[in-house]
DSSP file (Angstrom, degrees, kcal/mol; ACC not computed):
  #  RESIDUE AA STRUCTURE BP1 BP2  ACC     N-H-->O    O-->H-N    N-H-->O    O-->H-N    TCO  KAPPA ALPHA  PHI   PSI    X-CA   Y-CA   Z-CA
    1    1 A M              0   0    0      0, 0.0     2,-0.1     0, 0.0     0, 0.0   0.000 360.0 360.0 360.0 151.6  -80.4   13.4   48.0
    2    2 A E     >  -     0   0    0      1,-0.1     4,-1.3     4,-0.0     3,-0.4  -0.419 360.0-112.4 -85.3 164.0  -82.9   15.8   46.7
    3    3 A L  H  > S+     0   0    0      1,-0.2     4,-2.2     2,-0.2     5,-0.2   0.835 115.8  60.5 -64.5 -33.7  -86.1   15.0   45.0
    4    4 A G  H  > S+     0   0    0      1,-0.2     4,-2.2     2,-0.2    -1,-0.2   0.846 101.0  53.7 -63.7 -34.8  -84.8   16.4   41.7
    5    5 A A  H  > S+     0   0    0     -3,-0.4     4,-2.1     2,-0.2    -1,-0.2   0.890 109.2  48.3 -68.1 -39.5  -82.0   13.8   41.7
    6    6 A Y  H  X S+     0   0    0     -4,-1.3     4,-2.5     2,-0.2    -2,-0.2   0.918 111.7  49.9 -64.7 -43.3  -84.4   10.9   42.1
    7    7 A F  H  X S+     0   0    0     -4,-2.2     4,-2.3     1,-0.2    -2,-0.2   0.908 110.6  49.7 -61.6 -42.2  -86.6   12.3   39.3
    8    8 A Q  H  X S+     0   0    0     -4,-2.2     4,-2.2     2,-0.2    -1,-0.2   0.889 110.5  50.7 -64.8 -39.5  -83.6   12.6   37.0
    9    9 A F  H  X S+     0   0    0     -4,-2.1     4,-2.2     2,-0.2    -2,-0.2   0.928 111.4  47.1 -63.4 -46.0  -82.5    9.0   37.8
   10   10 A V  H  X S+     0   0    0     -4,-2.5     4,-2.4     1,-0.2    -2,-0.2   0.899 112.1  50.0 -64.4 -41.6  -86.0    7.6   37.0
   11   11 A M  H  X S+     0   0    0     -4,-2.3     4,-2.2     2,-0.2    -1,-0.2   0.902 110.9  49.2 -64.9 -40.6  -86.2    9.6   33.8
   12   12 A A  H  X S+     0   0    0     -4,-2.2     4,-2.2     2,-0.2    -2,-0.2   0.898 111.2  50.3 -64.9 -40.2  -82.8    8.3   32.7
   13   13 A L  H  X S+     0   0    0     -4,-2.2     4,-2.3     2,-0.2    -2,-0.2   0.922 111.1  47.9 -63.3 -45.2  -83.8    4.7   33.5
   14   14 A L  H  X S+     0   0    0     -4,-2.4     4,-2.4     1,-0.2    -1,-0.2   0.876 110.6  52.7 -63.9 -37.7  -87.0    5.1   31.5
   15   15 A F  H  X S+     0   0    0     -4,-2.2     4,-2.1     2,-0.2    -2,-0.2   0.919 110.1  47.2 -64.2 -43.5  -85.1    6.6   28.6
   16   16 A V  H  X S+     0   0    0     -4,-2.2     4,-2.2     2,-0.2    -2,-0.2   0.909 112.7  49.1 -65.7 -42.4  -82.6    3.6   28.6
   17   17 A L  H  X S+     0   0    0     -4,-2.3     4,-2.3     1,-0.2    -2,-0.2   0.911 111.6  49.2 -63.4 -42.3  -85.4    1.1   28.7
   18   18 A A  H  X S+     0   0    0     -4,-2.4     4,-2.2     1,-0.2    -1,-0.2   0.880 110.3  51.6 -64.1 -37.5  -87.3    2.8   25.9
   19   19 A L  H  X S+     0   0    0     -4,-2.1     4,-2.2     2,-0.2    -2,-0.2   0.897 108.9  50.1 -66.1 -41.0  -84.1    2.8   23.8
   20   20 A I  H  X S+     0   0    0     -4,-2.2     4,-2.3     2,-0.2    -2,-0.2   0.924 112.0  47.8 -62.6 -45.0  -83.5   -0.9   24.4
   21   21 A L  H  X S+     0   0    0     -4,-2.3     4,-2.3     1,-0.2    -2,-0.2   0.883 111.1  51.5 -63.8 -39.0  -87.1   -1.7   23.3
   22   22 A L  H  X S+     0   0    0     -4,-2.2     4,-2.2     2,-0.2    -1,-0.2   0.902 110.8  47.1 -65.6 -41.9  -86.8    0.5   20.2
   23   23 A I  H  X S+     0   0    0     -4,-2.2     4,-2.3     2,-0.2    -2,-0.2   0.894 112.2  50.2 -67.5 -39.8  -83.6   -1.2   19.2
   24   24 A A  H  X S+     0   0    0     -4,-2.3     4,-2.0     2,-0.2    -2,-0.2   0.905 111.2  48.9 -64.7 -41.4  -85.1   -4.7   19.7
   25   25 A Y  H  X S+     0   0    0     -4,-2.3     4,-2.7     1,-0.2    -2,-0.2   0.914 111.6  49.5 -64.4 -42.4  -88.1   -3.7   17.7
   26   26 A G  H  X S+     0   0    0     -4,-2.2     4,-2.4     2,-0.2     6,-0.2   0.892 109.6  51.0 -63.7 -40.5  -85.9   -2.4   14.9
   27   27 A A  H  <>S+     0   0    0     -4,-2.3     5,-2.6     1,-0.2     6,-0.6   0.895 114.5  43.7 -64.4 -39.8  -83.8   -5.5   14.8
   28   28 A K  H ><5S+     0   0    0     -4,-2.0     3,-0.8     3,-0.2    -2,-0.2   0.911 114.7  49.2 -71.2 -41.9  -86.9   -7.7   14.6
   29   29 A R  H 3<5S+     0   0    0     -4,-2.7    -2,-0.2     1,-0.2    -1,-0.2   0.876 115.6  41.7 -66.1 -39.6  -88.6   -5.5   12.0
   30   30 A F  T 3<5S-     0   0    0     -4,-2.4    -1,-0.2    -5,-0.2    28,-0.2   0.291 112.8-112.8 -96.5  10.1  -85.6   -5.2    9.7
   31   31 A G  T < 5S+     0   0    0     -3,-0.8    -3,-0.2    -4,-0.3    -4,-0.1   0.823  70.4 138.4  69.9  33.0  -84.6   -8.9   10.0
   32   32 A L      < +     0   0    0     -5,-2.6    -4,-0.2    -6,-0.2     2,-0.1   0.402  37.8 108.4 -90.0   2.9  -81.3   -8.4   11.8
   33   33 A M  S    S-     0   0    0     -6,-0.6     3,-0.1    -5,-0.1     0, 0.0  -0.486  75.7-104.2 -80.2 153.0  -81.9  -11.3   14.1
   34   34 A A        -     0   0    0      1,-0.1    -1,-0.1    -2,-0.1    -2,-0.0  -0.202  45.1 -81.9 -72.2 164.0  -79.9  -14.5   13.8
   35   35 A R        -     0   0    0     19,-0.1     2,-0.5     1,-0.1    19,-0.2  -0.336  42.6-134.8 -64.7 148.5  -81.1  -17.7   12.2
   36   36 A V  E     +A   53   0A   0     17,-1.4    17,-1.9    -3,-0.1     2,-0.4  -0.929  24.1 179.6-110.0 125.7  -83.1  -19.9   14.5
   37   37 A T  E     -A   52   0A   0     -2,-0.5     2,-0.5    15,-0.2    15,-0.2  -0.947  17.5-142.1-123.4 149.6  -82.5  -23.6   14.6
   38   38 A V        -     0   0    0     13,-1.6     2,-0.6    -2,-0.4    -2,-0.0  -0.925  18.3-124.4-113.6 131.6  -84.3  -26.2   16.7
   39   39 A N    >   -     0   0    0     -2,-0.5     3,-0.7     1,-0.2     4,-0.5  -0.640  18.6-160.5 -75.1 116.9  -82.4  -29.1   18.3
   40   40 A S  T 3  S+     0   0    0     -2,-0.6     3,-0.2     1,-0.2    -1,-0.2   0.623  80.3  73.1 -77.9 -12.2  -84.3  -32.2   17.1
   41   41 A T  T >  S+     0   0    0      1,-0.2     3,-0.5     2,-0.1    -1,-0.2   0.810  98.7  47.4 -72.2 -27.5  -82.9  -34.5   19.8
   42   42 A K  T <  S+     0   0    0     -3,-0.7     3,-0.2     1,-0.2    -1,-0.2   0.716 114.4  46.3 -82.2 -20.6  -85.2  -32.8   22.4
   43   43 A T  T >   +     0   0    0     -4,-0.5     3,-0.7    -3,-0.2    -1,-0.2  -0.140  66.7 123.6-117.2  37.2  -88.3  -33.0   20.3
   44   44 A R  T <  S+     0   0    0     -3,-0.5    -1,-0.2     1,-0.2    -2,-0.1   0.781  72.5  58.7 -68.7 -25.7  -88.3  -36.5   19.0
   45   45 A D  T 3  S+     0   0    0     -3,-0.2    -1,-0.2     2,-0.0     2,-0.2   0.744  89.9  87.1 -76.1 -22.8  -91.8  -37.2   20.4
   46   46 A K    <   -     0   0    0     -3,-0.7    22,-0.1     1,-0.1     3,-0.0  -0.520  62.5-155.4 -82.6 144.4  -93.5  -34.4   18.5
   47   47 A R  S    S+     0   0    0     -2,-0.2    21,-2.7     1,-0.1     2,-0.4   0.757  82.2  54.8 -85.2 -27.5  -94.8  -35.0   15.0
   48   48 A L  E     + B   0  67A   0     19,-0.2     2,-0.3     2,-0.0    19,-0.2  -0.920  67.0 163.4-114.4 132.4  -94.5  -31.3   14.0
   49   49 A N  E     - B   0  66A   0     17,-2.6    17,-3.4    -2,-0.4     2,-0.7  -0.999  37.5-131.8-149.7 140.3  -91.3  -29.4   14.3
   50   50 A I  E     - B   0  65A   0     -2,-0.3    15,-0.2    15,-0.2   -12,-0.2  -0.863  24.8-176.6 -91.1 115.9  -89.8  -26.2   12.9
   51   51 A V  E     -     0   0A   0     13,-2.4   -13,-1.6    -2,-0.7     2,-0.3   0.933  60.7 -12.2 -80.6 -49.0  -86.3  -27.2   11.7
   52   52 A E  E     -AB  37  64A   0     12,-1.2    12,-2.8   -15,-0.2     2,-0.4  -0.994  50.1-156.3-157.2 146.5  -84.9  -23.8   10.6
   53   53 A I  E     -AB  36  63A   0    -17,-1.9   -17,-1.4    -2,-0.3    10,-0.2  -0.997  11.3-174.4-127.0 130.4  -86.0  -20.2   10.0
   54   54 A L  E     - B   0  62A   0      8,-3.0     8,-3.1    -2,-0.4     2,-0.3  -0.961  20.4-137.6-127.0 113.3  -84.1  -17.9    7.7
   55   55 A P  E     - B   0  61A   0      0, 0.0     6,-0.3     0, 0.0     3,-0.1  -0.546  18.1-175.9 -69.5 127.6  -85.1  -14.2    7.5
   56   56 A I        -     0   0    0      4,-2.1     2,-0.2    -2,-0.3     5,-0.2   0.900  65.1 -32.6 -87.7 -51.0  -84.9  -13.1    3.8
   57   57 A D  S    S-     0   0    0      3,-1.5    -1,-0.3     0, 0.0     3,-0.1  -0.771  84.6 -64.6-150.1-163.3  -85.8   -9.4    4.4
   58   58 A A  S    S+     0   0    0     -2,-0.2   -27,-0.2     1,-0.2   -26,-0.1   0.748 131.4  30.0 -67.2 -22.7  -87.8   -7.3    6.7
   59   59 A R  S    S+     0   0    0    -29,-0.1     2,-0.4     1,-0.1    19,-0.3   0.562 112.9  60.2-114.8 -10.5  -91.1   -8.8    5.6
   60   60 A R        -     0   0    0     17,-0.2    -4,-2.1    -3,-0.1    -3,-1.5  -0.938  51.0-175.2-128.0 145.4  -90.3  -12.4    4.5
   61   61 A K  E     -BC  55  76A   0     15,-2.4    15,-3.3    -2,-0.4     2,-0.5  -0.991  20.1-138.1-134.9 143.8  -88.9  -15.5    6.2
   62   62 A L  E     -BC  54  75A   0     -8,-3.1    -8,-3.0    -2,-0.4     2,-0.4  -0.892  26.8-170.2-100.1 128.1  -88.0  -18.9    4.8
   63   63 A M  E     -BC  53  74A   0     11,-3.4    11,-2.9    -2,-0.5     2,-0.6  -0.973  17.7-155.5-128.8 132.1  -89.1  -21.7    7.1
   64   64 A L  E     -BC  52  73A   0    -12,-2.8   -13,-2.4    -2,-0.4   -12,-1.2  -0.929  20.1-170.7-104.9 118.0  -88.4  -25.4    7.0
   65   65 A I  E     -BC  50  72A   0      7,-2.9     7,-3.0    -2,-0.6     2,-0.5  -0.907   9.2-153.9-114.6 134.9  -91.1  -27.4    8.7
   66   66 A R  E     -BC  49  71A   0    -17,-3.4   -17,-2.6    -2,-0.4     2,-0.5  -0.934  10.8-178.4-110.7 128.9  -90.9  -31.1    9.5
   67   67 A R  E >   -BC  48  70A   0      3,-3.2     3,-2.3    -2,-0.5     2,-0.4  -0.988  69.5 -43.8-124.7 119.8  -94.0  -33.3    9.9
   68   68 A D  T 3  S-     0   0    0    -21,-2.7   -22,-0.0    -2,-0.5    -2,-0.0  -0.481 124.8 -27.7  55.3-115.0  -93.3  -36.9   10.8
   69   69 A D  T 3  S+     0   0    0     -2,-0.4    21,-1.8    -3,-0.1     2,-0.4   0.137 122.5  89.7-112.9  19.6  -90.4  -37.7    8.4
   70   70 A V  E <   -CD  67  89A   0     -3,-2.3    -3,-3.2    19,-0.2     2,-0.3  -0.945  60.2-152.3-120.7 136.9  -91.2  -35.3    5.7
   71   71 A E  E     -CD  66  88A   0     17,-3.2    17,-2.6    -2,-0.4     2,-0.4  -0.825   4.3-161.2-109.8 149.6  -90.1  -31.7    5.4
   72   72 A H  E     -C   65   0A   0     -7,-3.0    -7,-2.9    -2,-0.3     2,-0.6  -0.993  11.2-143.4-129.7 134.4  -91.8  -28.7    3.7
   73   73 A L  E     +CD  64  85A   0     12,-2.9    11,-2.5    -2,-0.4    12,-1.5  -0.881  27.2 176.5-100.8 122.0  -90.2  -25.5    2.6
   74   74 A V  E     -CD  63  83A   0    -11,-2.9   -11,-3.4    -2,-0.6     2,-0.5  -0.958  24.2-146.8-129.0 141.1  -92.5  -22.4    3.1
   75   75 A I  E     -CD  62  82A   0      7,-3.0     7,-2.5    -2,-0.4     2,-0.5  -0.950  17.6-156.7-108.3 125.5  -92.0  -18.7    2.6
   76   76 A L  E     +CD  61  81A   0    -15,-3.3   -15,-2.4    -2,-0.5     2,-0.2  -0.866  20.1 165.1-104.4 130.5  -93.9  -16.5    5.0
   77   77 A G        -     0   0    0      3,-0.8   -17,-0.2    -2,-0.5   -18,-0.0  -0.762  48.6-103.7-133.2 179.9  -94.7  -13.0    4.1
   78   78 A T  S    S+     0   0    0    -19,-0.3     3,-0.1    -2,-0.2   -18,-0.1   0.835 118.1  33.8 -76.6 -32.1  -97.0  -10.2    5.3
   79   79 A E  S    S-     0   0    0      1,-0.3     2,-0.3    -3,-0.0    -1,-0.1   0.865 129.6 -13.2 -92.2 -40.4  -99.5  -10.6    2.4
   80   80 A R        -     0   0    0      2,-0.0    -3,-0.8    -5,-0.0     2,-0.4  -0.984  55.6-122.2-157.7 164.6  -99.4  -14.4    1.9
   81   81 A D  E     -D   76   0A   0     -2,-0.3     2,-0.4    -5,-0.2    -5,-0.2  -0.920  25.2-161.4-113.5 139.4  -97.6  -17.6    2.6
   82   82 A I  E     -D   75   0A   0     -7,-2.5    -7,-3.0    -2,-0.4     2,-0.7  -0.977  16.1-138.1-127.2 131.7  -96.3  -19.8   -0.2
   83   83 A V  E     +D   74   0A   0     -2,-0.4    -9,-0.2    -9,-0.2     3,-0.1  -0.797  23.1 179.4 -84.4 118.9  -95.3  -23.5   -0.2
   84   84 A I  E     +     0   0A   0    -11,-2.5     2,-0.3    -2,-0.7   -10,-0.2   0.899  64.3   2.4 -88.4 -46.9  -92.1  -23.7   -2.2
   85   85 A E  E     -D   73   0A   0    -12,-1.5   -12,-2.9     3,-0.0    -1,-0.3  -0.999  64.2-170.2-146.1 139.5  -91.3  -27.4   -1.9
   86   86 A T  E     +     0   0A   0     -2,-0.3   -14,-0.2   -14,-0.2   -15,-0.0  -0.781  61.7  35.1-124.0 169.6  -93.0  -30.4   -0.3
   87   87 A D  E     +     0   0A   0     -2,-0.3     2,-0.4     1,-0.2    -1,-0.2   0.858  67.8 165.9  55.8  43.2  -92.2  -34.0    0.5
   88   88 A I  E     -D   71   0A   0    -17,-2.6   -17,-3.2    -3,-0.2     2,-0.2  -0.743  44.5-111.0 -84.1 133.4  -88.5  -33.4    1.2
   89   89 A T  E >   -D   70   0A   0     -2,-0.4     3,-1.4   -19,-0.2   -19,-0.2  -0.490  23.1-136.4 -66.5 131.9  -86.9  -36.4    2.9
   90   90 A A  T 3  S+     0   0    0    -21,-1.8    -1,-0.1     1,-0.3   -20,-0.1   0.832  99.4  39.7 -63.0 -37.2  -86.1  -35.3    6.5
   91   91 A K  T >  S+     0   0    0    -22,-0.2     3,-1.6     3,-0.0    -1,-0.3  -0.047  81.5 153.5-104.0  31.0  -82.6  -36.9    6.6
   92   92 A A  T <   +     0   0    0     -3,-1.4     3,-0.1     1,-0.3    -4,-0.0  -0.371  67.3  16.1 -64.8 135.0  -81.5  -35.9    3.1
   93   93 A G  T 3  S+     0   0    0      1,-0.2     2,-0.4    -2,-0.1    -1,-0.3   0.335 103.3 103.6  87.1  -7.1  -77.8  -35.6    2.6
   94   94 A K    <   -     0   0    0     -3,-1.6     2,-0.4     0, 0.0    -1,-0.2  -0.903  65.2-136.0-110.2 136.8  -76.9  -37.4    5.9
   95   95 A T        -     0   0    0     -2,-0.4     2,-0.3    -3,-0.1    -3,-0.0  -0.725  18.1-131.0 -90.4 138.1  -75.6  -40.9    6.0
   96   96 A E              0   0    0     -2,-0.4    -1,-0.0     1,-0.1    -5,-0.0  -0.659 360.0 360.0 -89.0 145.7  -77.1  -43.3    8.5
   97   97 A K              0   0    0     -2,-0.3    -1,-0.1     0, 0.0    -2,-0.0   0.396 360.0 360.0 -97.7 360.0  -74.8  -45.4   10.7
């Protein structure tokens, strides 16, 4: 193969990698990523846990945080963070066996 073919291959590879990074950045920036949930069975020893994250728009996310047996609903934004609701019972809506 000629040197020009290698150069063309490397340039095409760099272009594809840059395109992948650009699409990933756009998905993160515009909130196109799926909701994140954390499995609580693996993290029973920890006192602090992120239960669920829900992107509202490109700049704000709604986050449910559990500390001990109490949950707090927080909205995270670029300018400030706001606590919406506190002292939510962690197992609300679920019946114990």
